[in-house]
N, C-alpha and C positions, 0 to 999 in steps of 0.2 A: 858202528854199522859198516861193515867193510864191502866193496865192490864187489858185482859178482863177476866174475874173470869170464864168463861166457857172453857177458852183457855187453860192448862197444861201449867205451865214455864219452862223451859231446862230441869229440874234436873227430874220434873214429866214425861216430855214427855221421857226421857231416859230410867226411872222404868219403864215405860207403852212396850215400843220398845223392851226391856230385856225379860218382862213379855210375849209378841207377839212373841219374838223369841222361849221361851220356849216349850208353846205352838204347836206351830211348830214343833220343835224339837220331842216332843212327837208322833202328829203322826207321823213324818217323821221315826219314828224309828218302829213303829206298820207296815206303811208300807211295810217298810224294809226288817218283818218280814213275811207279809203276802203277799211276793211277790216274783219273783226272780231278784230283781233293786238291785242295788249296789247301797251304801253310794251318791257314788258320782252323778250317774242317781235320787233317788231321791232329792239329794240337788238341782240337779239344774232343776229337774221338781217342786221342792216347790218354789225357786226363781224364775221363770216364770210364773206358773201359779198361786200362791199362798198369795206373798206379793202385798198388793196394791190391793188387790179382792176388790169388789165393793159389797158391803152387799145387801143395799137397793138403790133402784134409788138415788144415788146423795150421800148415804153415805159409806165411806170408813173405812176399820177398819185398825186400825190402821198398820201402814207399823213394819215389827219384826227388831231387831238388826241383820241385816244380820252375820257380825264378831261373834255375841253369838251366833247363829243359828247355824254358819258350825262348832265350836269347840265343842259345845254342841254337833253333832253329830260326829265330828271329836275323842273325846274323850270318846261319849258310845263305841263308834265302837274299840278304840285303848287298852279301860280298861271294855270291857264287862266282861269277866273273872273272875276278880277281884270284881265287880261289885255284877255280879250275887252270890258269894259267899259272900261276904257281906248280900245282900236281904237276900240267904238259911239261915244265920245266925241269921237275923234277925224277918222269920217268922218261925212259930210254926212246929216242925218237920215234922210231917204228911204234909206241905203242901210246897213243894221245888217249887222254884221260875218256875219250868216248868208247873206247874201244877195253876198255877194263872194268871186270866184273863188278856188278852193278852195287853190291854191298862196300867193295871197296871206297868206290867214287863216293855213297854218304858216308864210310867214316873219311873221307878226306876233306871231304866239305865239313864236315862237323870238325875236326880236330882246324882245318886250315881257319875257320868263322873265328876259334878261338884265339889262334895265333895271331889274326888280324884285329881281333877285336876286345880281348881283352889282356890283362897285366899278368896275368896265372905265368910262372915259369914255363917255357918250355920244352924241360926236359919234362916237367909234371905231365903235361899235354902228350907229351910221344908215349908214357911209360902209359897211364891211362888205357890210351888209342891201342896202344899193342895188347893188351891188357882184353881189352874188346876185339880186337883181331883173333888173340886167342880165342875167344869164346866161338866165334863164329868158324873158324878153322881149326882145330884142335890138333889135327895132325898133318896139317900142311908145314909151306913154308910163309905163307902166307904175311905171319908175321913177323919177319924177317925182311920180310919184303914194305912190309907197312913202318916199319923201324927206318931203313933206309931212307922210304919216302919223306916221311915226316921230320926227320932230321934235316933232309936237305931246305925243303919247306918251312922249316921255322929257320933256321939261315937266314932264311933271303926275306922274312918278314917281319925276325926281331933282332938282328944280328948283333946288335951292342944286349944280348945277352949270351951270344958265347966267348 
């Protein structure tokens, strides 16, 4: 019996599920900032309405890793002050975090939470969140900006990894 080359193996599926969880986490953090909903309310809304979403007739989006999604949201809330300070230090002095695009702010908070609260290699985190930036800004310079800011944040949060 040979494996279907169109179907991802277990390791690849785990990676895809984590990537989807990261994307959902950025969206949830954005929603939290622009609504009066708590992290618990937003998390439950995402789990009920976004995970297992059907994109087109018969085509489902890969479900995110629910545990990773929850962890990123929780740690982004727990570490927001530290992550925002790291982000501020990585940005040009004239552009503190509260002046940048809210989608980028959510992305930096999600990635920063992973730098601070996980053992995931920083380079993996950077690559993952740059890909998310490409999804939100396919024609812009934002992915390069995100790469530079995240590199700076990673070196501050986990200098031993470089």
